[in-house]
C-alpha positions as CSV (number, residue, x, y, z in Angstrom):
1,M,28.7,17.1,6.3
2,L,30.1,17.0,2.8
3,V,28.0,16.5,-0.2
4,D,29.7,13.1,-0.8
5,D,28.9,12.0,2.7
6,T,25.3,13.1,2.3
7,S,25.1,11.2,-1.0
8,A,26.6,8.1,0.5
9,E,24.3,8.3,3.5
10,F,21.2,8.5,1.2
11,H,22.6,5.7,-1.1
12,E,22.8,3.5,2.0
13,F,19.2,4.3,2.9
14,F,18.1,3.7,-0.7
15,E,19.9,0.3,-0.8
16,R,18.4,-0.8,2.5
17,H,14.8,0.3,1.9
18,Y,14.1,0.4,-1.9
19,A,13.0,-3.3,-2.2
20,G,10.6,-3.0,0.8
21,L,9.1,0.2,-0.5
22,A,8.6,-1.4,-3.9
23,R,7.0,-4.4,-2.3
24,F,4.7,-2.1,-0.3
25,S,3.7,-0.3,-3.5
26,F,3.0,-3.6,-5.3
27,L,0.8,-4.8,-2.4
28,L,-1.1,-1.5,-2.6
29,T,-1.5,-1.3,-6.3
30,G,-1.2,-4.8,-7.6
31,E,0.9,-3.5,-10.5
32,P,4.5,-4.7,-10.7
33,D,5.6,-2.0,-13.0
34,A,4.0,0.7,-10.9
35,A,5.7,-0.7,-7.8
36,D,9.2,0.2,-8.9
37,D,8.1,3.6,-10.2
38,L,6.3,4.6,-7.0
39,A,9.1,3.5,-4.8
40,A,11.6,5.4,-6.9
41,D,9.3,8.5,-6.9
42,A,9.0,8.3,-3.1
43,L,12.8,8.1,-2.8
44,V,13.3,11.0,-5.1
45,A,10.9,13.1,-2.9
46,L,12.9,12.0,0.1
47,W,16.2,12.8,-1.5
48,Q,15.0,16.3,-2.3
49,R,14.4,16.8,1.4
50,W,17.1,14.5,2.7
51,D,18.8,17.3,4.7
52,R,15.5,17.6,6.7
53,F,14.8,13.8,7.0
54,R,18.2,12.2,7.5
55,D,18.2,13.2,11.1
56,A,14.5,12.6,11.6
57,E,13.4,9.8,13.9
58,R,11.9,7.8,11.1
59,P,12.7,8.7,7.5
60,L,11.4,5.3,6.4
61,A,7.9,6.2,7.8
62,Y,7.9,9.3,5.7
63,A,9.0,7.3,2.6
64,R,6.2,4.8,3.2
65,G,3.7,7.7,3.6
66,V,4.8,9.1,0.2
67,V,4.4,5.7,-1.4
68,A,0.9,5.3,0.1
69,N,-0.1,8.8,-1.2
70,L,1.4,8.1,-4.6
71,A,-0.4,4.7,-4.8
72,R,-3.7,6.3,-3.7
73,E,-3.4,8.9,-6.5
74,R,-2.5,6.2,-9.0
75,I,-5.5,4.1,-8.0
76,R,-7.8,7.2,-8.2
77,S,-6.4,8.1,-11.6
78,A,-7.0,4.5,-12.9
79,T,-10.5,4.5,-11.5
80,R,-11.3,7.8,-13.2
81,E,-9.9,6.5,-16.5
82,R,-11.9,3.3,-16.3
83,R,-15.1,5.3,-15.6
84,R,-14.3,7.5,-18.7
85,I,-13.9,4.4,-20.8
86,A,-17.0,2.8,-19.4
87,L,-19.0,6.0,-20.2
88,F,-17.6,6.0,-23.7
89,W,-18.6,2.4,-24.3
90,A,-21.9,2.6,-22.5
91,S,-23.5,4.4,-25.4
92,G,-22.8,1.3,-27.5
93,A,-24.0,-2.2,-27.0
94,Q,-24.5,-3.3,-23.5
95,Q,-21.8,-5.7,-22.3
96,E,-22.7,-8.7,-20.2
97,R,-20.7,-8.9,-16.9
98,S,-19.6,-12.1,-15.4
99,P,-20.9,-12.6,-11.9
100,D,-18.3,-12.3,-9.1
101,V,-17.0,-15.5,-7.8
102,A,-18.2,-16.0,-4.3
103,A,-15.2,-17.9,-2.9
104,V,-12.0,-15.8,-3.7
105,V,-8.9,-17.9,-3.2
106,D,-6.3,-15.5,-4.4
107,V,-5.2,-13.1,-1.6
108,R,-4.1,-10.5,-4.2
109,A,-7.5,-10.4,-5.7
110,A,-9.1,-10.2,-2.3
111,L,-6.8,-7.3,-1.3
112,D,-7.6,-5.5,-4.6
113,R,-11.3,-5.6,-3.5
114,L,-10.6,-3.8,-0.2
115,P,-10.9,0.0,-0.1
116,F,-7.5,1.7,-0.1
117,G,-7.5,2.6,3.6
118,K,-8.3,-0.9,4.8
119,R,-5.9,-2.4,2.3
120,A,-3.0,-0.1,3.4
121,C,-3.7,-0.8,7.1
122,V,-3.9,-4.6,6.7
123,I,-0.7,-4.6,4.5
124,L,1.3,-2.4,6.9
125,R,0.2,-4.2,10.0
126,H,0.4,-7.8,8.7
127,A,2.8,-7.8,5.8
128,F,5.3,-5.2,7.2
129,D,4.7,-5.9,10.9
130,L,4.3,-2.3,11.8
131,S,2.7,-1.4,15.1
132,E,-0.6,0.5,15.1
133,K,1.3,3.7,16.0
134,E,3.8,3.3,13.2
135,T,1.0,2.5,10.7
136,A,-0.9,5.6,11.8
137,R,2.2,7.7,11.3
138,V,2.8,6.3,7.8
139,L,-0.8,6.9,6.7
140,G,-1.4,10.1,8.6
141,I,-4.4,8.8,10.5
142,S,-5.2,8.2,14.1
143,V,-4.3,5.0,15.9
144,G,-8.0,4.4,16.4
145,A,-8.6,4.6,12.7
146,V,-5.8,2.1,12.1
147,K,-7.4,-0.3,14.6
148,S,-10.8,0.1,13.0
149,Q,-9.6,-0.1,9.3
150,T,-7.4,-3.1,10.1
151,S,-10.2,-4.9,11.9
152,K,-12.7,-4.2,9.1
153,G,-10.2,-5.1,6.4
154,L,-9.5,-8.4,8.0
155,A,-13.2,-9.1,8.4
156,E,-13.7,-8.3,4.7
157,L,-10.8,-10.6,3.8
158,E,-12.3,-13.3,6.0
159,R,-15.6,-12.9,4.1
160,L,-13.8,-13.0,0.7
161,L,-11.4,-15.8,1.5
162,G,-13.3,-17.8,4.0
163,A,-12.8,-17.8,7.8
164,G,-9.9,-20.3,7.6
165,A,-7.7,-18.4,5.2
166,A,-8.0,-15.0,6.8
167,G,-7.7,-16.5,10.3
168,D,-4.4,-18.1,9.2
169,L,-3.1,-14.8,8.0
170,A,-3.8,-13.1,11.4
171,A,-2.6,-16.1,13.4
172,E,0.7,-16.2,11.4
173,R,1.3,-12.5,12.4
174,R,0.5,-13.2,16.1
175,S,2.9,-16.2,16.2
176,R,5.9,-14.0,15.1
């Protein structure tokens, strides 16, 4: 295959999947600016190994896995930074914290409260309609872990959003 053919093939893959990868990244991180960056970084990683992955069964699964790993690292870095800032300011005056609102209406806020693994499983299964097997492949975990994390994630969303809202999300997916 000529270099131009390879480039054209990757360009087609990029055009077809960039928006979905950016959306996946946004749902994982909640950061619009980071979504584009993480999707682009994942596609750069895929391009660097395109000769290996272009003939693979599922290059999109690999790209989603890279996005998930990059998002996980970004969230961890942000958490570490917040802890450093909190430690710095903890030596000063104590700040009052607002109590958490019991009834969370915003799905984005509820997703942000889920641990990364549960959030990733719920998003891949319900927003991207991936099967349990595909989700497991993307995240590099077992199908059983996907089932468990998805179930626990939905239960947590149900607790945060109320039984009706979370039930509607799951029912919408089943009706597709």
